[in-house]
N, C-alpha and C positions, 0 to 999 in steps of 0.2 A: 827674059823668060823666067829666071829664078823668082823675080818679084811677082809675076803673074801666078806662078805655081804656089807661092806662099799665101797670096790672097785667096786663091781658089781653095786651098786647104782649110783656111779659117772658115769659109762659108760652108764647106762640106761637113766639117765637124759640127757646126751649129745646126745645120739641117738634119744631120743624122741624129743628133741629140734630141731635136724637137720632134722627130717622127718615130723615135724609139728604135732606130735601126742599128744602134750600137750593139756589140756583142754582149750577151748576158754574163754577169759575173756570178760566181758561186756565192751563196749566202755566207757571210762571215761575221764573227763576233770580234769587234775591235776594242771594246771597253767592257769591263765587268767589275762590279764592286758590290759589297754588302751595303745595301741602302738603309736597312733598319734591323735592329735586334730587339726581340721581345723583352730581354732582360732589362733594358733601359726603362721600361714602363711597367715592369712586373707582370708582363703578359707572356702567354705560352700558346703554342699551336696556331701560328698565323695561317690564315686561309684566304678569305676573299680580299681582293684588292680592286680599288676603283679610283680613277683619276679624273679630276675636273676642276676648272676655275683656279688653276695654280696650286692645287692641293692633291696629295696622294693619301688615300684613306686605306687603312689596313685593319682587318678584323682579327683579333686574337680570341680563339674559342675558350681558352683557359680551362679546358677539361670539364666544362659545364654540361649538365644533363640536357640532352636535346629534346626531351619531352615536356619540359617545364614543370615536372613533378617535384624534383629536388631543387630548392632555391639556389640560385647562383647568378653571377653577372659575367658578361663578356666585356672585353676591353676594346674600344674603338679608338684608333689614334689618327689624328689629322696631322700629316707632315707637309712641309713645303717640298718643292721639287729637289732640294739639296739634302733632304733627310732630317732637317731640324723639326723638332716637335712644336706644333702650333697649339693643339688642344688634345686632351685625353677625355674620353667619355666612358662611362660605365652604364651598360644597358642590360636589363634583366633577361635571363634565359640565355640560350646559345644563339648568337647571331651568326647564321651561316651565310646568308645572302646579303651583300652590301653593294649598292650601286648608286652612282650619281645620275640624276635625271638631267640630261644635257639641256633640256628646254627650260627648266626652272632653277637648276643648281642644287635642289634639295637632295639630301642623301637618304636613301631608303635602307633601313635595317630590318631584315626579316628574322624573326625570333622563333625558335623551337620548331625545327623542320620535321620532327618525328611525332608530334602531338601537341595540342594546345597552342597552335601557332598564333602569333600576333605580329603587328607591324608598328615600327616607330620611325619617325621622320626627323632628320637633323637639319637645322638651318645652319649652313656653313659660315655665315657671317656673324650671327649673334650667338651661336653655340646652343640655342634652345632646342630641346628634344621634345617632340610632340608624340603622345601615345603612352602605352601601347594601345593600338586599335584592334578590335576583335572582328572576326569574320562571322557572317550570318550562317544559319543552318536552315535548309540545305544550301550548297552541297557540303559545307564543313560542319562537323559535329564535335561538340564539347561534352564531356561527361564520361560515364563508365563504359567500359568495353570488356565484358567478361571474356577470358578469365584474368585479364590484367587488373592490377590494383587501381582503385580510384585515385586521382581523377584522369587516368589514362583514357584516351578515346581510341579510335581505330588505328592509331599509330601513323597517321598521315599528317602532312603539314606542307608549308610552302618553303622551298629551298632557295630559290633565286628569282630575280626580277630582271626584265629587259624592257627597253623603251623603243618603240618603232612607230613612226608615222602618227604621233600623237596618242598612241594607245599604250597601255601598260599590260605586260604579260607576266604570268607567274608559273614557275615549274612546280608541279604537285607531286609529292613524294609517295613512295611505298604502295604502289597499286597492288591489289590482291588478285584481280581478275583482268583478262584482256580488255574487258569493256570499261574498266575504270579510267577516269580522266587522269592525264599526266601534264596537260598544259591548259591554262585558263587565261582569260582576259579579265582584268579588273573593271567591273562596271562603273566604279567611282571615278575612274580616270586619274589624271596626273595630280589632282588636288584632293586627295581623299580625306574624309572626316566621318565621324560617327561609325556606324556598322558597315563593314565591307562586304560587298557581294561580288560574285564572279560568275562567268559563263565558260563552260568547257568548250574547247575547240579541237582537242586531240585526245585519243585514248591510247592505252598501252598497246593495243593490237596494231596501231599504226607504226609503232617502233619495231615491228617484226616478230613479236612474241605470239605464241599460239595457245599457251596454257598457263594456268596459275602456278605451275612448277618453275617457270623461268621468267618471272616478272622483272622488268628493268629497275635498276636502282637510280631513279631520276635524280639529277643533281643540278649542275650549272646551266645557266641560260644566258646567251649573248645575242645581240643584234649584229648583223654583218654589214659591211659597207655597201653591198649590193641589195640590201633591203630584205634579207631573210632572217630567220631565227635559227640559232644553233643550240641544240639541247644535248647534254651529255648524260651518260649513265655511269657514275663514278665507280661503284663497286663491281660492275659487270666484268666478266672475263673468266678465265679458268678458275674453277674452285668456288664460284659464286652462283648467285641466283640465276643470272643469264650468262652462260659460258662465252658469249660473244660480246667483246668490248666494241662499242660503236658510238658514233654520234649521229644525230638526226638533224637534217636541214628542213625547215618549213618555209616554203615560199607562199606569199599572199596569206599570211596567217589569219584564220577566222573568216576569210572570204569564200564565196562559192567556188572559186577556182583555186583554192588551197591545194598545194601539192607537197608530198613528203618524200624525202630521199634519205635512206639509211646507209651510212658508210661504215662498213666493218673495217676496223683497224688491225693490221697484222704486222708482225716483225719477223722477217725471214720465213714467212708462210704460217707463222703461229699466231693465235689470238693473243692480244695483249690484255692486261688487267689494270684497272685504275685510271681510266680516262677522266680526268677531273675538269679540265677546262680546254676550250677550243677557241682560238682567235684567228680570224681572217684579217691580215694586216691592212689590206687596202692601200699599201704604199711599199716602196722599195727599201725604205730605211726608217728607223725610229728607235725609241726606247721601249724595252720590254721589262716589266716588273714581274717577278716570280716569287711566290711564297714557298719556302722550304719548311714544311710544317714540323717535321721531326728535328730539324736543325735550329728551329726558332729564329729564322732569319728571313729577310726579304732581299732579293738580289735585284740590281738594276743593270741592264745589259744594253749596249748599243749594237744594233744589227743593221747590216747593209747588204745589198745584193739580193733582196727578197723578191719573190714573185708575189705580187699583191693578192693573188687568188689561191695561193697555197697555204693551207692552214698550219698554224703553230699549235701543237698539242702537248699538254702536260700529261705524262704517263707515269704515274707513281710506281707501277709495277716494274718499270725499267729504270727508274730513277733518272728520267730524261725529260727534257723539253725538246721535241723533235718536229721536223717538217714531215707532213704526211701527204702522200699523193692524193689529190682530191678526186681523181677518177676511180682508183681501185682501193685506196685506203692503206697501201703499204707504207711503212716508215722509210722515207727516203734518206734522211740523215739526221743525226743528233746535233742540235745547236748547243745544248748544255747536257752534260752527263755527270754521273756520280753525285746526284742531288739527294738531299734528305727528304724524300716524300714530297715532290713538287705538287702543288695544288693550284690555288688561285693565281690568275695572271691578269694583267692589263697591258695594253700597247698604246703608245702615243706616237702617231705617225709624224715624221719630219715633213715640213712644208716642201712641196715640190713645185718647180717652175712649170707653168703652163706651156703649151706649144708655142703660143705667141711670145711668151717671155723668152723662150729659148731662141726663137728667130730674131727677136730684138737684140739679144746678146750677140748673136752671130753677125747681124748687120752692124752693130757697134764695133765689133772686131774688124769687119771689113773697112769701116770708115777710118779706124785707127791705122790699119795697114796701108791704106791708100795715102793717108796723111804722111806716114813715114816714107813711103815711096816717093812722093813729091818732094819731100825735104831732102832725100838722098839725091834725087835727080838734080834739084836746084844746087846742091852742094857741088856735085860733079861739074855742072855747067860753070859755076863761079870759079872753080879750080882751073878749068880749061881756059877761061878768059885771062886769069892772072898769069898762067904759064905763057900764053901767047904774048902778053904785054912784056913780060920779062925777056922773051926771045927777041922782040923788036928792039928793045933797049940795047941788047947785046950787039945786034947787027949795026945799030947806029954807032 
């Protein structure tokens, strides 16, 4: 009976693991370390982080003018996954958006998000930088914008980029009216060259604003594992343009059936300020990279016990990276606290066994247990025979 119970237990564990019936564990941080420090490359103000093809890319803003008016360069560093420096790049202007295109491996660097925006492309293998590429007008305008000094334009630019279903999407900053565009698709696609053109697919009004007095501070853009776009409004919150800090989910972007969901983020019932980045992990465990802008460091953290559909949010106003309830937006718990202005993040999911993989492991365990049971039974039988033989000899 004990043998049967032990074998049955192995099968039950495998089956429960395969069907997700095990009890959920609370999310925990099991490893945390400083992955990179800007001082090592003479960089400051780390922000955007992107991971791809065995490299971790970090953008250091270096205090450069975000309008492209005052000359300056941002530092882009290509690290390996252990934090060793592979290459260092110097790109003109403030590079705020940095993203690896998973389909091509090309690294996109978006320059000057507040005026005179351009785009540069980095080949991660050769280290060659192509660009900067300019945007066409309309919708983008270069030139004077009274009363601002030349060559300021209307103070708008492209802050971040996301790749989804073969298309390229750009977040468009600093809207002045509810009808202004805040999200566009790049007409040139994943292999841009020459002059860049875009098509608007979302206006500021869709993010919940109703007047020019509270326009959103459009910032980061991410694609989610379930095929949506997540758009954040970094400066929004108490004391800013829009007093409500939120993120926006766009399903079927650019399609006739596009839908928009705005999630207001609160902490103990109060609006939060400084939602810089939102990541839906799509897995229960993995490595999280976080830029602490004011501390001039990048952290690498191992997380486990995650809900794949619960967003991880960098909230600079709280100095936290927190889990936020996807239904009502309240901060559930802080994964990391006491941070120096958390900004850009990226997440690398740990490979997880499929249902069939878990079942195969379970059946392998069953086979091993049955083999041991047979061996044990055979041993007992042999022991009994030997004992009986000894008994017969003694009788003789």
